[in-house]
DSSP file (Angstrom, degrees, kcal/mol; ACC not computed):
  #  RESIDUE AA STRUCTURE BP1 BP2  ACC     N-H-->O    O-->H-N    N-H-->O    O-->H-N    TCO  KAPPA ALPHA  PHI   PSI    X-CA   Y-CA   Z-CA
    1    1 A X              0   0    0      0, 0.0   136,-3.5     0, 0.0     2,-0.4   0.000 360.0 360.0 360.0 150.6   33.5  -11.2   32.4
    2    2 A X  E     -A  136   0A   0    134,-0.2    97,-1.7    94,-0.1     2,-0.5  -0.913 360.0-163.5-116.5 136.5   30.0  -12.3   31.6
    3    3 A X  E     -Ab 135  99A   0    132,-3.0   132,-3.0    -2,-0.4     2,-0.6  -0.983   6.4-159.8-123.6 120.8   28.8  -12.9   28.0
    4    4 A X  E     -Ab 134 100A   0     95,-3.1    97,-3.0    -2,-0.5     2,-0.4  -0.915   4.6-163.0-109.3 122.3   25.1  -13.1   27.6
    5    5 A X  E     -Ab 133 101A   0    128,-2.4   128,-2.5    -2,-0.6     2,-0.5  -0.839   7.0-174.5 -94.8 129.8   23.9  -14.8   24.4
    6    6 A X  E     -Ab 132 102A   0     95,-2.8    97,-1.7    -2,-0.4     2,-0.4  -0.968  15.9-150.0-131.7 114.4   20.4  -14.3   23.3
    7    7 A X  E     - b   0 103A   0    124,-2.1   123,-1.3    -2,-0.5    97,-0.2  -0.707  39.0-103.5 -82.4 133.8   18.8  -16.0   20.3
    8    8 A X        -     0   0    0     95,-2.0   122,-1.4    -2,-0.4   123,-0.3   0.017  43.2 -97.1 -55.8 166.2   16.1  -13.7   18.8
    9    9 A X        -     0   0    0     46,-0.5    17,-0.1   120,-0.3    -1,-0.1  -0.237  54.4 -62.8 -84.5 172.8   12.6  -14.5   19.6
   10   10 A X        -     0   0    0    119,-0.1    13,-2.0    12,-0.1     2,-0.3  -0.160  65.2-164.4 -53.3 146.0   10.0  -16.4   17.4
   11   11 A X  B     -F   22   0B   0     11,-0.3     2,-0.4    -3,-0.1    11,-0.2  -0.821  23.8 -90.0-139.1 176.5    9.5  -14.5   14.2
   12   12 A X        -     0   0    0      9,-3.2     5,-0.0    -2,-0.3    11,-0.0  -0.683  54.2-103.0 -84.7 136.1    7.1  -14.3   11.1
   13   13 A X    >>  -     0   0    0     -2,-0.4     4,-1.9     1,-0.1     3,-0.5  -0.150  21.5-119.3 -57.2 157.6    8.0  -16.6    8.2
   14   14 A X  T 34 S+     0   0    0      1,-0.2    -1,-0.1     2,-0.2     6,-0.1   0.710 114.4  62.8 -69.4 -24.1    9.7  -15.1    5.2
   15   15 A X  T 34 S+     0   0    0      1,-0.2    -1,-0.2     2,-0.1     3,-0.2   0.845 112.0  35.2 -65.4 -38.0    6.7  -16.3    3.1
   16   16 A X  T <4 S+     0   0    0     -3,-0.5     2,-0.3     1,-0.3    -2,-0.2   0.762 141.2   7.0 -90.1 -25.1    4.3  -14.0    5.2
   17   17 A X    ><  -     0   0    0     -4,-1.9     3,-2.5     1,-0.1    -1,-0.3  -0.790  63.9-152.7-157.3 105.5    6.8  -11.1    5.6
   18   18 A X  T 3  S+     0   0    0     -2,-0.3    -4,-0.1     1,-0.3    -1,-0.1   0.731  96.3  59.1 -63.8 -11.8   10.2  -11.1    3.9
   19   19 A X  T 3  S-     0   0    0     -6,-0.1    36,-0.3    35,-0.1    35,-0.3   0.637  98.1-143.1 -84.2  -6.1   11.8   -9.0    6.6
   20   20 A X    <   -     0   0    0     -3,-2.5    35,-0.2    -7,-0.3    -6,-0.1   0.902  25.4-174.2  51.8  58.2   10.9  -11.6    9.1
   21   21 A X        -     0   0    0      1,-0.2    -9,-3.2    -8,-0.1    34,-0.2  -0.215  38.1 -73.7 -73.7 168.8   10.0   -9.4   12.2
   22   22 A X  B     -F   11   0B   0    -11,-0.2   -11,-0.3    32,-0.2    -1,-0.2  -0.320  47.0-127.2 -55.7 144.6    9.2  -10.9   15.5
   23   23 A X     >  -     0   0    0    -13,-2.0     4,-2.3    -3,-0.1     5,-0.2  -0.290  31.3 -99.8 -83.9 176.3    5.9  -12.6   15.9
   24   24 A X  H  > S+     0   0    0      2,-0.2     4,-2.4     1,-0.2     5,-0.2   0.936 129.4  49.7 -63.1 -42.2    3.5  -11.6   18.8
   25   25 A X  H  > S+     0   0    0      1,-0.2     4,-3.7     2,-0.2     5,-0.3   0.942 109.8  52.0 -60.5 -48.3    4.8  -14.8   20.7
   26   26 A X  H  > S+     0   0    0      1,-0.2     4,-2.3     2,-0.2    -1,-0.2   0.886 110.4  46.6 -52.2 -48.1    8.4  -13.6   19.9
   27   27 A X  H  X S+     0   0    0     -4,-2.3     4,-2.3     2,-0.2    -1,-0.2   0.905 114.4  47.2 -62.5 -45.1    7.7  -10.2   21.4
   28   28 A X  H  X S+     0   0    0     -4,-2.4     4,-2.8    -5,-0.2    -2,-0.2   0.943 111.6  51.1 -70.8 -45.1    6.0  -11.6   24.5
   29   29 A X  H  X S+     0   0    0     -4,-3.7     4,-2.5    -5,-0.2    -1,-0.2   0.912 112.2  45.6 -59.3 -40.3    8.8  -14.2   25.1
   30   30 A X  H  X S+     0   0    0     -4,-2.3     4,-2.3    -5,-0.3    -1,-0.2   0.878 111.0  51.6 -70.9 -34.9   11.6  -11.6   24.8
   31   31 A X  H  X S+     0   0    0     -4,-2.3     4,-2.6     2,-0.2     5,-0.3   0.908 109.5  51.5 -72.3 -35.5    9.8   -9.2   27.0
   32   32 A X  H  X S+     0   0    0     -4,-2.8     4,-2.4     2,-0.2     5,-0.3   0.960 113.9  44.1 -55.1 -54.0    9.4  -12.1   29.6
   33   33 A X  H  X S+     0   0    0     -4,-2.5     4,-2.3     1,-0.2    -2,-0.2   0.884 115.1  49.3 -62.0 -37.8   13.2  -12.8   29.5
   34   34 A X  H  X S+     0   0    0     -4,-2.3     4,-2.0     2,-0.2    -1,-0.2   0.919 113.1  44.8 -61.4 -51.4   14.0   -9.2   29.7
   35   35 A X  H  X S+     0   0    0     -4,-2.6     4,-2.6     2,-0.2     5,-0.3   0.956 116.2  46.0 -61.5 -54.0   11.8   -8.5   32.6
   36   36 A X  H  X>S+     0   0    0     -4,-2.4     4,-3.5    -5,-0.3     5,-0.7   0.930 111.5  52.3 -55.7 -47.5   12.9  -11.5   34.5
   37   37 A X  H  X5S+     0   0    0     -4,-2.3     6,-1.0    -5,-0.3     4,-1.0   0.871 111.8  45.7 -64.2 -32.7   16.6  -10.9   33.8
   38   38 A X  H  <5S+     0   0    0     -4,-2.0     4,-0.4     3,-0.2    -1,-0.2   0.927 120.2  39.7 -68.2 -43.2   16.3   -7.3   35.1
   39   39 A X  H  <5S+     0   0    0     -4,-2.6    -2,-0.2    -5,-0.1    -3,-0.2   0.846 133.1  17.7 -76.1 -37.5   14.4   -8.4   38.3
   40   40 A X  H  <5S+     0   0    0     -4,-3.5    -3,-0.2    -5,-0.3    -2,-0.1   0.635 120.4  48.7-118.2 -18.8   16.3  -11.6   39.1
   41   41 A X  S  <<S-     0   0    0     -4,-1.0    -3,-0.2    -5,-0.7    -4,-0.1   0.562  82.2-137.2-107.2  -3.2   19.6  -11.8   37.4
   42   42 A X        -     0   0    0     -4,-0.4     2,-0.3    -5,-0.4    -4,-0.2   0.881  31.4-172.8  60.7  36.1   21.1   -8.5   38.1
   43   43 A X        +     0   0    0     -6,-1.0     2,-0.4     1,-0.0    -1,-0.2  -0.515  11.8 174.8 -76.1 126.9   22.5   -8.1   34.5
   44   44 A X        +     0   0    0     -2,-0.3     2,-0.3    55,-0.1    54,-0.2  -0.956  10.3 168.6-137.5 119.2   24.7   -5.2   34.1
   45   45 A X        -     0   0    0     -2,-0.4    25,-2.1    22,-0.3    54,-0.2  -0.815  40.1-137.4-124.3 155.6   26.3   -4.9   30.6
   46   46 A X  S    S-     0   0    0     52,-2.9    25,-4.2     1,-0.3     2,-0.3   0.898  83.9 -15.1 -76.6 -45.1   28.3   -2.3   28.8
   47   47 A X  E     -c   99   0A   0     51,-0.6    53,-2.0    23,-0.2     2,-0.4  -0.999  54.7-124.9-157.9 156.7   26.4   -2.8   25.4
   48   48 A X  E     -cd 100  73A   0     24,-2.1    26,-1.1    -2,-0.3     2,-0.4  -0.905  25.6-158.2-103.8 137.5   24.2   -5.1   23.5
   49   49 A X  E     +cd 101  74A   0     51,-3.1    53,-3.0    -2,-0.4     2,-0.3  -0.973  15.9 178.4-117.9 129.2   25.5   -6.2   20.1
   50   50 A X  E     -cd 102  75A   0     24,-2.0    26,-2.9    -2,-0.4    53,-0.2  -0.862  29.4-109.5-130.5 159.3   23.1   -7.4   17.5
   51   51 A X        -     0   0    0     51,-1.5    26,-0.1    -2,-0.3    -1,-0.1  -0.249  38.4-108.5 -75.5 179.8   23.1   -8.6   14.0
   52   52 A X  S    S+     0   0    0     24,-0.2     2,-0.3    23,-0.1    -1,-0.1   0.307  83.0 112.2 -92.1   8.3   21.6   -6.4   11.3
   53   53 A X  S >> S-     0   0    0      1,-0.1     4,-2.1     2,-0.0     3,-2.0  -0.678  75.1-123.4 -80.1 139.9   18.5   -8.7   10.8
   54   54 A X  H 3> S+     0   0    0     -2,-0.3     4,-2.6   -35,-0.3   -32,-0.2   0.764 109.0  53.1 -56.2 -33.8   15.2   -7.1   11.9
   55   55 A X  H 3> S+     0   0    0    -36,-0.3     4,-0.8   -35,-0.2   -46,-0.5   0.707 111.7  49.3 -76.5 -14.7   14.2   -9.9   14.5
   56   56 A X  H <> S+     0   0    0     -3,-2.0     4,-2.9     2,-0.2    -2,-0.2   0.880 111.8  48.4 -78.7 -44.9   17.7   -9.4   16.1
   57   57 A X  H  X S+     0   0    0     -4,-2.1     4,-2.1     1,-0.2    -2,-0.2   0.939 113.3  45.7 -53.4 -50.9   17.2   -5.6   16.2
   58   58 A X  H  X S+     0   0    0     -4,-2.6     4,-1.6     1,-0.2    -1,-0.2   0.806 113.0  51.1 -72.4 -24.4   13.7   -5.9   17.7
   59   59 A X  H  X S+     0   0    0     -4,-0.8     4,-2.4     2,-0.2    -1,-0.2   0.904 110.3  49.2 -67.4 -43.2   15.0   -8.4   20.2
   60   60 A X  H  X S+     0   0    0     -4,-2.9     4,-2.4     2,-0.2    -2,-0.2   0.824 109.5  53.3 -66.1 -31.7   17.9   -6.1   21.2
   61   61 A X  H  X S+     0   0    0     -4,-2.1     4,-2.2    -5,-0.2    -2,-0.2   0.982 108.8  47.6 -68.5 -53.7   15.4   -3.1   21.6
   62   62 A X  H  X S+     0   0    0     -4,-1.6     4,-1.2     1,-0.2     5,-0.3   0.929 114.7  46.9 -50.9 -54.4   13.2   -5.0   23.9
   63   63 A X  H >X S+     0   0    0     -4,-2.4     4,-3.4     1,-0.2     3,-0.8   0.936 110.3  52.0 -57.6 -45.9   16.2   -6.1   26.0
   64   64 A X  H 3X S+     0   0    0     -4,-2.4     4,-1.8     1,-0.2    -1,-0.2   0.868 103.9  58.2 -62.1 -37.5   17.8   -2.6   26.1
   65   65 A X  H 3< S+     0   0    0     -4,-2.2    -1,-0.2     1,-0.2    -2,-0.2   0.836 118.4  30.7 -64.4 -25.6   14.5   -1.1   27.4
   66   66 A X  H << S+     0   0    0     -4,-1.2    -2,-0.2    -3,-0.8    -1,-0.2   0.818 127.4  38.3 -98.8 -40.6   14.6   -3.4   30.4
   67   67 A X  H  < S-     0   0    0     -4,-3.4   -22,-0.3    -5,-0.3    -3,-0.2   0.731  86.2-151.5 -88.4 -15.4   18.4   -4.0   31.0
   68   68 A X     <  -     0   0    0     -4,-1.8    -4,-0.1    -5,-0.4    -3,-0.1   0.927  12.8-148.3  52.9  63.1   19.5   -0.4   30.2
   69   69 A X    >   -     0   0    0      1,-0.1     3,-2.3    -5,-0.1   -23,-0.2  -0.357  17.6-119.8 -66.1 138.8   23.0   -1.2   29.0
   70   70 A X  T 3  S+     0   0    0    -25,-2.1   -23,-0.2     1,-0.3   -24,-0.2   0.822 111.5  29.4 -49.7 -39.7   25.6    1.7   29.7
   71   71 A X  T 3  S-     0   0    0    -25,-4.2    -1,-0.3     1,-0.3   -24,-0.1   0.022 106.1-132.9-110.3  25.1   26.4    2.3   26.0
   72   72 A X    <   -     0   0    0     -3,-2.3   -24,-2.1   -26,-0.2    -1,-0.3  -0.329  44.9 -40.8  70.3-139.0   23.1    1.2   24.6
   73   73 A X  E     -d   48   0A   0    -26,-0.2     2,-0.3    -2,-0.1   -24,-0.2  -0.802  49.1-162.1-127.5 166.1   22.9   -1.2   21.5
   74   74 A X  E     -d   49   0A   0    -26,-1.1   -24,-2.0    -2,-0.3     2,-0.2  -0.883  23.3-125.4-161.7 119.3   24.9   -1.6   18.3
   75   75 A X  E     -d   50   0A   0     -2,-0.3     2,-0.4   -26,-0.2   -24,-0.2  -0.466  39.0-172.4 -60.6 126.1   24.5   -3.3   15.0
   76   76 A X    >   -     0   0    0    -26,-2.9     3,-0.5    -2,-0.2   -24,-0.2  -0.945  18.9-127.7-121.5 146.2   27.6   -5.4   14.6
   77   77 A X  T 3  S+     0   0    0     -2,-0.4   -26,-0.0     1,-0.2     0, 0.0  -0.520  86.5  44.2 -87.9 161.6   28.9   -7.4   11.6
   78   78 A X  T 3  S+     0   0    0     -2,-0.2    -1,-0.2     9,-0.0    10,-0.1   0.676  80.4  99.6  73.7  28.8   29.7  -11.0   11.9
   79   79 A X    <   +     0   0    0     -3,-0.5    25,-0.5   -29,-0.1   -28,-0.2   0.100  50.1 121.3-117.8  21.7   26.8  -12.1   13.9
   80   80 A X  S >  S-     0   0    0     23,-0.1     3,-1.3     1,-0.1    24,-0.1  -0.248  79.1 -96.0 -82.8 173.6   24.7  -13.6   11.1
   81   81 A X  T 3  S+     0   0    0      1,-0.3    26,-0.7    24,-0.1    25,-0.1   0.860 121.1  37.2 -61.6 -38.8   23.7  -17.3   11.1
   82   82 A X  T 3  S+     0   0    0     24,-0.1    -1,-0.3    23,-0.1     2,-0.1   0.316  86.6 123.5-101.2   9.7   26.4  -18.6    9.0
   83   83 A X  S <  S-     0   0    0     -3,-1.3     2,-0.2     1,-0.1    23,-0.1  -0.417  70.6-102.9 -70.4 140.5   29.3  -16.5   10.3
   84   84 A X    >>  -     0   0    0      1,-0.2     3,-1.0    -2,-0.1     4,-0.5  -0.457  20.4-150.5 -75.0 131.2   32.4  -18.2   11.7
   85   85 A X  H >> S+     0   0    0      1,-0.2     4,-1.8    -2,-0.2     3,-0.7   0.750  87.4  79.9 -70.6 -18.9   32.5  -18.1   15.5
   86   86 A X  H 3> S+     0   0    0      1,-0.3     4,-1.6     2,-0.2    -1,-0.2   0.821  84.7  62.6 -61.1 -34.2   36.3  -18.1   15.5
   87   87 A X  H <> S+     0   0    0     -3,-1.0     4,-2.1     1,-0.2    -1,-0.3   0.937 106.8  44.2 -52.4 -46.8   36.1  -14.2   14.8
   88   88 A X  H <X S+     0   0    0     -3,-0.7     4,-3.5    -4,-0.5    -2,-0.2   0.853 105.4  62.1 -69.9 -38.2   34.3  -13.7   18.2
   89   89 A X  H  X S+     0   0    0     -4,-1.8     4,-0.5     1,-0.2    -1,-0.2   0.910 108.5  42.5 -46.6 -47.6   36.7  -15.9   20.0
   90   90 A X  H >X S+     0   0    0     -4,-1.6     3,-0.7     2,-0.2     4,-0.5   0.896 114.7  48.4 -76.0 -41.8   39.5  -13.7   19.2
   91   91 A X  H >X S+     0   0    0     -4,-2.1     3,-2.3     1,-0.2     4,-0.6   0.972 109.0  54.1 -56.1 -51.4   37.6  -10.5   19.9
   92   92 A X  H 3< S+     0   0    0     -4,-3.5    -1,-0.2     1,-0.3    -2,-0.2   0.613  92.5  73.2 -62.2 -13.4   36.3  -11.7   23.3
   93   93 A X  H << S+     0   0    0     -3,-0.7    -1,-0.3    -4,-0.5    -2,-0.2   0.800 103.7  40.2 -64.6 -30.3   39.9  -12.5   24.4
   94   94 A X  H << S+     0   0    0     -3,-2.3    -1,-0.2    -4,-0.5    -2,-0.2   0.588  93.8 102.2 -96.0 -12.6   40.5   -8.8   24.7
   95   95 A X     <  +     0   0    0     -4,-0.6     4,-0.0     1,-0.1     3,-0.0  -0.467  34.6 169.1 -72.2 138.8   37.1   -7.9   26.2
   96   96 A X        +     0   0    0     -2,-0.2    -1,-0.1     2,-0.1   -94,-0.1   0.541  55.8  82.1-119.2 -28.2   36.9   -7.2   30.0
   97   97 A X  S    S-     0   0    0    -96,-0.1     2,-0.3     1,-0.1   -52,-0.1  -0.433  87.8-100.9 -82.5 155.0   33.4   -5.7   30.2
   98   98 A X        -     0   0    0    -54,-0.2   -52,-2.9   -97,-0.1   -51,-0.6  -0.609  48.7-179.9 -73.0 138.0   30.1   -7.7   30.4
   99   99 A X  E     -bc   3  47A   0    -97,-1.7   -95,-3.1    -2,-0.3     2,-0.4  -0.874  23.6-144.5-131.2 165.1   28.4   -7.8   27.0
  100  100 A X  E     -bc   4  48A   0    -53,-2.0   -51,-3.1    -2,-0.3     2,-0.4  -0.997  12.0-164.3-129.7 135.0   25.3   -9.2   25.4
  101  101 A X  E     -bc   5  49A   0    -97,-3.0   -95,-2.8    -2,-0.4     2,-0.6  -0.972   4.7-158.8-119.7 135.9   25.0  -10.5   21.8
  102  102 A X  E     +bc   6  50A   0    -53,-3.0   -51,-1.5    -2,-0.4   -95,-0.2  -0.936  37.7 124.8-111.1 113.8   21.8  -11.1   20.0
  103  103 A X  E     -b    7   0A   0    -97,-1.7   -95,-2.0    -2,-0.6     2,-0.3  -0.384  44.2 -91.8-142.1-149.6   22.0  -13.5   17.1
  104  104 A X     >  -     0   0    0    -25,-0.5     4,-2.2   -97,-0.2     2,-0.4  -0.831  42.5 -59.8-138.5 163.4   20.9  -16.6   15.3
  105  105 A X  T  4 S+     0   0    0     -2,-0.3   -24,-0.1     1,-0.2   -23,-0.1  -0.819 105.0  21.8 -91.8 149.3   21.5  -20.2   14.8
  106  106 A X  T  > S+     0   0    0     -2,-0.4     4,-2.6   -25,-0.1    -1,-0.2  -0.990 121.7  58.8 -87.1  -4.5   23.7  -22.0   14.0
  107  107 A X  H  > S+     0   0    0    -26,-0.7     4,-1.8     1,-0.2    -2,-0.2   0.846 104.7  50.2 -59.6 -37.1   26.2  -19.2   14.9
  108  108 A X  H  X S+     0   0    0     -4,-2.2     4,-2.0     2,-0.2    -1,-0.2   0.923 112.5  47.1 -71.4 -43.6   25.1  -18.9   18.6
  109  109 A X  H  > S+     0   0    0      1,-0.2     4,-2.4     2,-0.2    15,-0.3   0.905 113.5  48.8 -61.7 -42.6   25.4  -22.7   19.2
  110  110 A X  H  X S+     0   0    0     -4,-2.6     4,-2.5     1,-0.2    -1,-0.2   0.848 108.1  52.7 -70.3 -29.0   28.7  -22.8   17.6
  111  111 A X  H  X S+     0   0    0     -4,-1.8     4,-2.2     2,-0.2     5,-0.2   0.843 110.0  48.7 -71.5 -35.2   30.1  -19.9   19.5
  112  112 A X  H  X S+     0   0    0     -4,-2.0     4,-2.8     2,-0.2     5,-0.5   0.983 112.8  49.0 -63.4 -55.4   29.2  -21.5   22.9
  113  113 A X  H  X>S+     0   0    0     -4,-2.4     4,-2.9     1,-0.2     5,-0.8   0.930 113.0  46.0 -51.7 -50.7   30.8  -24.7   21.7
  114  114 A X  H  X5S+     0   0    0     -4,-2.5     4,-1.9     4,-0.2    -1,-0.2   0.940 115.9  44.1 -59.2 -50.7   33.9  -23.0   20.7
  115  115 A X  H  <5S+     0   0    0     -4,-2.2    27,-0.6    -5,-0.2    -2,-0.2   0.952 122.8  36.3 -54.6 -54.4   34.3  -20.8   23.8
  116  116 A X  H  <5S+     0   0    0     -4,-2.8    -2,-0.2    -5,-0.2    -3,-0.2   0.895 137.0  15.5 -76.2 -45.3   33.4  -23.7   26.3
  117  117 A X  H  <5S-     0   0    0     -4,-2.9    -3,-0.2    -5,-0.5    -2,-0.2   0.675  93.3-118.8-112.4 -14.3   35.2  -26.7   24.5
  118  118 A X  S  <<S+     0   0    0     -4,-1.9     2,-0.4    -5,-0.8    -4,-0.2   0.460  89.5  90.8  89.9   5.0   37.4  -25.3   21.9
  119  119 A X    >   -     0   0    0     -6,-0.8     3,-2.6     3,-0.2    -2,-0.1  -0.885  60.7-158.7-139.7 107.4   35.6  -26.9   19.1
  120  120 A X  T 3  S+     0   0    0     -2,-0.4    -7,-0.2     1,-0.3    -6,-0.2   0.778  94.7  56.9 -61.5 -18.7   32.7  -25.1   17.4
  121  121 A X  T 3  S+     0   0    0      1,-0.2     2,-1.4    -8,-0.1    -1,-0.3   0.484  79.9  93.0 -91.2   3.8   31.2  -28.5   16.2
  122  122 A X  S <  S-     0   0    0     -3,-2.6     2,-0.6   -12,-0.1    -1,-0.2  -0.625  71.8-157.6 -99.3  75.2   30.9  -29.9   19.7
  123  123 A X        +     0   0    0     -2,-1.4   -13,-0.1     1,-0.2     3,-0.1  -0.415  23.8 166.4 -62.3 102.0   27.3  -28.8   20.2
  124  124 A X        +     0   0    0     -2,-0.6     2,-0.3   -15,-0.3    -1,-0.2   0.592  59.9  35.1 -93.3 -14.4   26.9  -28.6   24.1
  125  125 A X        -     0   0    0    -16,-0.2     2,-0.7     2,-0.0    -1,-0.2  -0.999  68.9-133.3-147.2 140.7   23.7  -26.7   24.3
  126  126 A X        -     0   0    0     -2,-0.3     2,-0.8    -3,-0.1    -3,-0.0  -0.844  25.1-155.2 -96.7 117.7   20.4  -26.4   22.3
  127  127 A X        -     0   0    0     -2,-0.7     2,-0.2  -121,-0.0   -18,-0.1  -0.824  13.0-167.9-100.9 107.9   19.7  -22.7   21.9
  128  128 A X    >   -     0   0    0     -2,-0.8     3,-2.3     1,-0.1  -121,-0.3  -0.514  35.4 -73.9 -90.3 162.6   16.0  -22.1   21.4
  129  129 A X  T 3  S+     0   0    0      1,-0.3    21,-0.4    -2,-0.2  -120,-0.3  -0.265 119.1  11.6 -50.0 135.5   14.2  -18.9   20.3
  130  130 A X  T 3  S+     0   0    0   -122,-1.4    -1,-0.3  -123,-1.3     2,-0.3   0.523  96.3 135.6  72.3  10.2   14.1  -16.3   22.9
  131  131 A X    <   -     0   0    0     -3,-2.3  -124,-2.1  -123,-0.3     2,-0.4  -0.671  41.3-148.6 -94.2 146.7   16.7  -18.1   25.3
  132  132 A X  E     -AE   6 148A   0     16,-2.6    16,-2.1    -2,-0.3     2,-0.4  -0.948   6.6-162.9-116.2 138.0   19.4  -16.5   27.0
  133  133 A X  E     -AE   5 147A   0   -128,-2.5  -128,-2.4    -2,-0.4     2,-0.5  -0.952   6.8-152.7-117.8 127.0   22.7  -18.2   27.8
  134  134 A X  E     -AE   4 146A   0     12,-3.3    11,-3.0    -2,-0.4    12,-1.2  -0.941  14.5-174.8-103.7 120.6   25.2  -16.7   30.5
  135  135 A X  E     -AE   3 144A   0   -132,-3.0  -132,-3.0    -2,-0.5     2,-0.4  -0.893   5.9-160.0-104.5 151.5   28.8  -17.5   30.0
  136  136 A X  E     -AE   2 143A   0      7,-2.1     7,-2.2    -2,-0.4     2,-0.6  -0.992   5.8-149.1-130.5 133.3   31.4  -16.6   32.4
  137  137 A X  E     + E   0 142A   0   -136,-3.5     2,-0.4    -2,-0.4     5,-0.2  -0.926  21.7 166.8-111.0 126.1   35.1  -16.3   31.9
  138  138 A X  E >  S- E   0 141A   0      3,-2.1     3,-2.2    -2,-0.6    -2,-0.1  -0.998  72.4  -6.9-132.6 132.0   37.4  -17.0   34.8
  139  139 A X  T 3  S-     0   0    0     -2,-0.4    -1,-0.2     1,-0.3     3,-0.1   0.942 129.3 -57.8  43.5  59.2   41.1  -17.4   34.4
  140  140 A X  T 3  S+     0   0    0     -3,-0.1     2,-0.4     1,-0.1    -1,-0.3   0.622 114.3 115.3  43.8  22.5   40.7  -17.4   30.6
  141  141 A X  E <   -E  138   0A   0     -3,-2.2    -3,-2.1     2,-0.0     2,-0.4  -0.957  57.5-141.0-116.3 139.9   38.3  -20.2   30.6
  142  142 A X  E     +E  137   0A   0    -27,-0.6     2,-0.3    -2,-0.4    -5,-0.2  -0.801  22.3 176.4-101.7 137.3   34.7  -20.0   29.6
  143  143 A X  E     -E  136   0A   0     -7,-2.2    -7,-2.1    -2,-0.4     2,-0.6  -0.954  37.4-108.0-131.8 152.9   31.9  -21.8   31.4
  144  144 A X  E     +E  135   0A   0     -2,-0.3    -9,-0.3    -9,-0.2     3,-0.1  -0.727  35.4 179.8 -75.8 119.9   28.1  -22.0   31.1
  145  145 A X  E     -     0   0A   0    -11,-3.0     2,-0.3    -2,-0.6   -10,-0.2   0.830  58.2 -29.7 -92.3 -41.5   26.9  -20.1   34.1
  146  146 A X  E     -E  134   0A   0    -12,-1.2   -12,-3.3     2,-0.0    -1,-0.4  -0.949  49.4-148.6-170.4 158.9   23.2  -20.3   33.5
  147  147 A X  E     -E  133   0A   0     -2,-0.3     2,-0.3   -14,-0.2   -14,-0.2  -0.995  11.6-174.9-141.3 135.5   20.4  -20.6   30.8
  148  148 A X  E     -E  132   0A   0    -16,-2.1   -16,-2.6    -2,-0.3     2,-0.3  -0.970   2.3-170.8-125.3 144.3   16.9  -19.3   30.8
  149  149 A X    >>  -     0   0    0     -2,-0.3     3,-0.5   -18,-0.2     4,-0.5  -0.745  39.7-109.7-117.2 170.5   14.1  -19.8   28.3
  150  150 A X  G >4 S+     0   0    0    -21,-0.4     3,-0.5    -2,-0.3   -20,-0.1   0.792 120.1  59.0 -68.3 -27.7   10.7  -18.1   28.2
  151  151 A X  G 34 S+     0   0    0      1,-0.2    -1,-0.2     2,-0.2  -122,-0.0   0.659  98.6  59.9 -78.1 -14.0    9.1  -21.4   29.2
  152  152 A X  G <4        0   0    0     -3,-0.5    -1,-0.2     1,-0.2    -2,-0.2   0.690 360.0 360.0 -81.9 -20.5   11.2  -21.5   32.4
  153  153 A X    <<        0   0    0     -3,-0.5    -1,-0.2    -4,-0.5    -2,-0.2   0.401 360.0 360.0 -90.0 360.0    9.7  -18.1   33.6
């Protein structure tokens, strides 16, 4: 199984817009990641799961247009910045299909740390806005397979 974790793109501050939508830079960065991942990474997923925050929805929409997940995208609970990653560690034990999750910090960094090291506080990777991290599960062990950022492309 492969799990693609994407941190939403750059967004407009809450002072300028309380809904915090993606900025122009955020939109461009996610489009770059989505286009690159479709052309070069051969991503095939069942579904994109995203938090209910507007910037995550917009990020998921852009990714879905390029990657075309088999079952589309879906708003999912427990993907907010302060949600516990242990919930997802248990859910993902049962999953067999490749999935993508679009979310926020510190949640995403804690989920990677928990899956790979068993300790959510063992921060092993810095997840930037617009970054995609591919984890792969083999023999019930998670490993970081690759990481791409908009700046890498």
